[in-house]
C-alpha positions in Angstrom: -5.7 3.4 7.9 -2.9 5.7 8.9 -4.1 9.3 8.2 -1.2 11.4 6.9 -0.9 15.1 6.2 2.1 16.3 4.1 3.6 19.7 4.7 6.3 20.6 2.1 6.9 23.7 0.0 7.7 21.7 -3.2 4.7 20.4 -5.2 6.7 17.6 -6.8 7.8 16.4 -3.4 4.3 16.4 -2.1 3.1 14.5 -5.1 5.9 12.0 -4.8 5.2 11.2 -1.2 1.5 10.8 -2.0 2.3 8.4 -4.8 4.6 6.3 -2.6 2.1 6.1 0.3 -0.9 5.5 -2.0 1.0 2.6 -3.6 1.2 0.9 -0.2 -1.6 -0.5 1.9 -2.8 1.1 5.1 -2.3 4.8 4.3 -4.6 7.6 3.6 -3.1 11.0 2.6 -5.9 13.4 3.8 -4.2 16.6 2.7 -1.1 18.5 1.7 0.1 22.0 2.4 3.0 24.3 1.3 3.3 26.6 4.3 2.9 26.7 8.0 -0.1 28.9 7.7 -1.8 26.4 5.5 -0.7 23.6 7.9 -2.4 25.1 11.0 -5.5 26.1 8.9 -5.8 22.5 7.7 -5.5 21.2 11.3 -8.6 23.1 12.2 -10.7 20.7 10.1 -8.5 17.6 9.6 -7.3 15.0 12.1 -4.2 13.3 10.8 -2.2 10.8 12.9 1.1 11.6 11.2 2.4 14.9 9.7 5.4 14.6 7.3 7.0 18.0 7.8 9.7 19.7 5.7 12.5 21.1 7.8 12.7 24.3 5.8 9.0 24.9 5.3 8.3 28.6 4.6 7.2 31.1 7.3 8.2 29.3 10.4 11.1 26.9 10.4 10.6 23.3 11.1 11.8 23.3 14.7 9.6 26.3 15.7 6.7 24.6 13.9 7.4 21.4 15.9 7.2 23.3 19.2 3.9 24.9 18.2 2.5 21.6 17.1 3.5 19.9 20.3 1.9 22.7 22.3 -1.4 22.9 20.3 -1.7 19.3 19.1 0.2 17.1 21.6 -1.2 13.8 20.2 0.1 14.5 16.7 3.2 12.5 15.6 5.6 14.4 13.3 8.1 12.9 10.9 10.7 15.5 9.6 11.5 15.1 5.9 14.5 17.2 5.1 17.2 18.0 2.7 19.4 19.2 5.6 22.2 17.3 7.1 20.9 14.3 9.1 23.8 14.3 11.5 23.2 17.9 12.5 19.4 18.1 12.6 18.0 14.7 13.5 18.7 14.9 17.2 17.8 18.5 17.3 14.3 17.9 15.8 13.7 14.9 18.0 14.6 16.9 21.1 12.0 19.5 19.8 9.3 16.8 19.6 9.6 15.0 16.3 9.1 11.2 16.3 11.5 10.7 13.4 13.8 12.3 10.9 14.2 11.1 7.3 16.6 12.6 4.7 15.2 13.4 1.2 18.2 11.5 -0.1 17.0 8.3 1.6 15.4 5.4 -0.5 11.7 6.0 -1.1 10.9 2.7 0.7 12.0 4.4 3.9 9.0 6.7 3.8 6.6 3.8 4.3 8.7 2.3 7.1 9.1 5.7 8.8 5.4 6.7 8.7 4.4 3.2 10.0 6.9 3.4 12.8 6.0 6.9 13.8 2.3 6.2 13.7 2.9 3.5 16.3 4.5 6.0 18.6 8.0 4.8 18.0 11.1 6.9 17.0 12.5 6.6 13.5 16.0 7.3 12.2 17.8 5.4 9.5 20.3 2.7 10.4 23.0 4.6 8.6 22.4 7.7 10.7 22.3 5.7 13.9 25.7 4.2 13.0 27.1 7.7 12.2 25.9 9.1 15.5 27.5 6.3 17.4 31.1 7.0 16.2 34.0 7.0 18.6 33.7 9.9 21.1 37.5 10.2 21.1 37.5 11.7 17.6 37.7 15.5 17.2 35.3 15.6 14.2 33.0 18.6 14.4 29.9 16.5 14.7 31.1 15.2 18.1 30.8 18.7 19.4 27.4 19.2 17.8 25.9 16.6 20.2 26.6 18.9 23.0 24.3 21.6 21.5 20.7 22.3 22.5 18.0 22.7 19.9 18.0 26.5 20.4 21.8 26.7 20.1 21.5 24.9 16.8 18.9 27.4 15.6 21.1 30.4 16.7 24.2 28.9 15.0 22.3 28.3 11.8 21.1 31.9 11.6 24.6 33.2 12.4 26.0 31.0 9.7 23.6 32.4 7.2 25.0 35.9 7.8 22.4 37.2 10.3 23.5 39.7 12.9 22.5 39.4 16.5 19.5 41.7 16.1 18.2 39.7 13.2 18.7 36.4 15.0 16.8 37.9 18.0 13.9 38.9 15.8 13.8 35.6 14.0 13.7 33.5 17.1 11.7 36.0 19.3 14.6 36.5 21.7 16.4 39.7 22.9 19.8 40.6 21.7 21.4 39.9 25.1 20.1 36.4 25.0 21.5 35.9 21.5 24.9 37.1 22.8 24.7 34.6 25.6 23.9 31.8 23.1 26.9 32.9 21.0 29.2 32.7 24.0 27.9 29.2 24.8 28.4 28.1 21.2 32.0 29.3 21.2 32.6 27.4 24.4 30.9 24.2 23.3 32.5 24.2 19.9 35.9 25.0 21.3 36.5 28.3 19.5 37.2 31.8 20.7 36.1 34.1 17.9 33.2 34.5 15.4 35.3 33.5 12.3 36.2 30.1 13.8 32.6 29.7 15.0 31.3 30.1 11.5 34.0 27.7 10.2 32.6 25.1 12.7 29.1 25.9 11.3 30.4 25.2 7.8 31.9 21.9 9.0 28.5 21.0 10.5 26.9 21.7 7.1 24.8 24.6 8.4 25.6 26.9 5.4 
């Protein structure tokens, strides 16, 4: 039996995932939580093999939660289940320690396949995503530039795109303002822009809004 813990802020999503996994053989959903506080509290008493983690789970964002899980529970395997753009966040979350990334728009059957694959210690992304990530490097589409960004740079860009000022970004990511300014300069260079307005336009093209 593959022991699974579901961490998602939406009750109907948690129920749906449970129903899908319970309808298949070889899975046991041992718990579900709505916040990161609940997640780490559950992990004090439960021992799941796979966590299905919502990218935008409340309190701590998915990437920060991944880092904390990797530090405190290095044997855990995490599958990100997200409504965010696959192209932008899949590689970023895998770099941060996820074993896979599944969009909430994907067919339900993918959940079973993804959890099985992740439980075996293998990476999972959909075939469609793999094909999109492999497009011609010669194009100038914004996603080509995204692949140059680090996980932390994506986090900074997302917060800037949501209207946060440097000080707010620094507080949200536990950085100092000078470091945020450095990240902003790197982002402008990597995304081939020279002002904040164009940087935010790139963020919009990357579906970070």
